[in-house]
C-alpha positions, 0 to 999 in steps of 0.5 A: 488508550490511556484514561483521560484525566481531569487535568486533560479535560481542563486543558481542553477547556482552556483552548482559545476556541473550538477546532475541527479536532475539538468539540464541546456540547452541553448535553445535560440530559440528552444528545441526539444519536444521529447528531452524534453519528454526524459529528463522529464522521465530520471530525474523523474526516477532518483528521480525528479529534475529541467530542466532549459532552457535559461541557458548555461550548462557550468560554470559560466552558463550564462543566455542567455534567451529563446524564446521557449515554450511561452505558459506555460499552453499549454506545461504543458497540452501536457506533462501531456497528453503524459507522464501521470504524471504532470510536473509543468512549469513556466517562470522566468524573470531573469535580463539577460533573460527569463528562463523556469523551468520544475519541474519534480516529482520523479517516484513512487515506483515500477513504472518507467516513460517511453515515447513511451515504452522506459525507460530513465535514466541519464548517465553523460551528456547523456540519455540512456535506462534502462537495463532489470536488472535495470527495474527488480530492480525497479519492485521488490522495496517494496511499500511505505507503506511496506518500512516504508515511507508515504505521507507528511501529513500521520504522522499528520493524524495518530496523529489526529486519535490517539488523537481522539481515546484517547479523546473517551476513556477518555469520555467513562471513565468519563461517566462510572464513573458518571454512577456508582456514580448515581447507587451505589446499582445496583449490590445489587439490581440485586442480589435480582432478580431471573433469573438475568444475574449474576445468570445464571451459572458459568463464562466461561473463555474468548477465544482469538480465533476469530471464537468464538461467542460473548457469548463465550467471555462474558460468560453465566453471561453476560457482566460485568460493569467495572469502579469506584464504590461508596464506600459501607457504611460499608467501609467508615472510621469513620462510622458504617455500617447500620444494615442488616437483618440476611438473607441479603448478605454483599456487594460484594468486588471489583474484581481484574478487578474492575467489580462487580458480584455474589461471589458465581458464580465467580471462586477463585481469580476472573475472568481475564479481557477480552483479545484482540482477535488474528488477523489472522496473529498472529494466523497463526504465533503462530500455525507455532511456535507451530508446531512439527518438522515434520510439520515445515519441510513440511511447509518449502517445501510448502513455497519453492513451493510458492516462485517458483510459485510467481517467475514464475508469475513475469517472465511473468510480465517482459515479458509483460513489455519488449513487451510493451517497444518493441512496444513503441520503434517502434513508427509509424513503428509498423504497419509492425510488428503488427501481430508479437506482437499480436501473442506474446501477445496471447502466453503470454496469454496462458502461464498465463492461464497455470500458473493459473492452476499450481498455483491452483494445488499448493494451492490444494496440500498444502490445509492441511495448508490452513490458511498458504496458505490463508495468503500468497495468500490472498482471491483473488489470481486468479483475482489479480494473474495469472488472472490479467496477462492473462487479461492484455495480452489478452486485449492488443492483442485485442487493437492492433488488433482493432488499426490495422484496423484504417487508417492513422496510421502515424497520431499523433492522431492515434499513441496517441491511441496506446500509451494510450493502452500501458499505460493501459497495463503497469498499469495492469502489475503494479497491478500484481507487487503489488500483487506479492510484497504483497505475497512475504512479507507475505511469508517471514513472514511465513518462519521466523515463522518456523525458 
């Protein structure tokens, strides 16, 4: 991060008004720590921005200086430990006074920032809690990769990989060309030997099915050498072909794919080049498109059931996030309602297990369309799906029971343990959210393939 200059401070001051990305606070002598946490969360949820202390928030936004947060390293560490995301803090010696700048990052896709279980956002000049509808919208966001975005250096890395692949292909071509120049009589020599790979039988047309063996792809005649060949003496212009014994076969002509072989063993017109095997997705999509009307109707019913099952899991996930928010909002007062929250989490655990049974039964019901089912839910739907939810609810309930026997619950260090447990719980729910989004995306692909 480049240091903030006085000029940059003045440019921010000159803005027509504060925005969700820009906040000024006078804070001459102090700025409440809890307010600082909430502003960091709210600005991060709005896409990130800066919070400046020591500047009046009304135009012309006079710099008054601030004496708060003298230890920059300490407040940076405290924010990281509390918020679980990094806020860069710096002090700028403006001619009119000391300014403290908080550089707040944007939240990641599908993951709103929170503090003490509460999710904040800006509303005019105030901070308000996010509504359940707003949280649902965030949790339903596509991931960065599926949304077509990438990390800042992603394009550079992809370009580097592409250039490396091209270099390798070019090098292989040069080596193959040199090899062919050094061995111009390789094929004619091989034709004279009995049992040679080129004389073992007729050529088999390569298959595009991934489950075919390697021998199916290359054919009984073995792999074919491709690339430029040295010219036959008889084909060079202005030269007479050398005399050959009457029982010697003439040199073989180049086939359309530039590979040599025994003409007696090749089908008429030459063998087509090997094609790239289909991916699992391509094969399933092609199978759907080629399905008769009856199968398409049944597939539509299956995909509807899949969608309903996924929504059932997402509903459980939302209940988990709401429970975490309720626990965080109580803060130190959680002790009196702790048992109520534990019971609620146990109920959610039981619901997740029932959801797992219904989801497994659904996959069994549509086992006739096993490839389509596997493509939507992939190979590990029990652990990444309902199992992730059940483990999240059950482990969080266990953590709360353990926390409940700790003495001095008003101690900040004890409360920090409770906050860490909630963060782990929310992380597990977010993992299920990623699984849900992946299944939903693949399901939409399946639906489109039967239209």
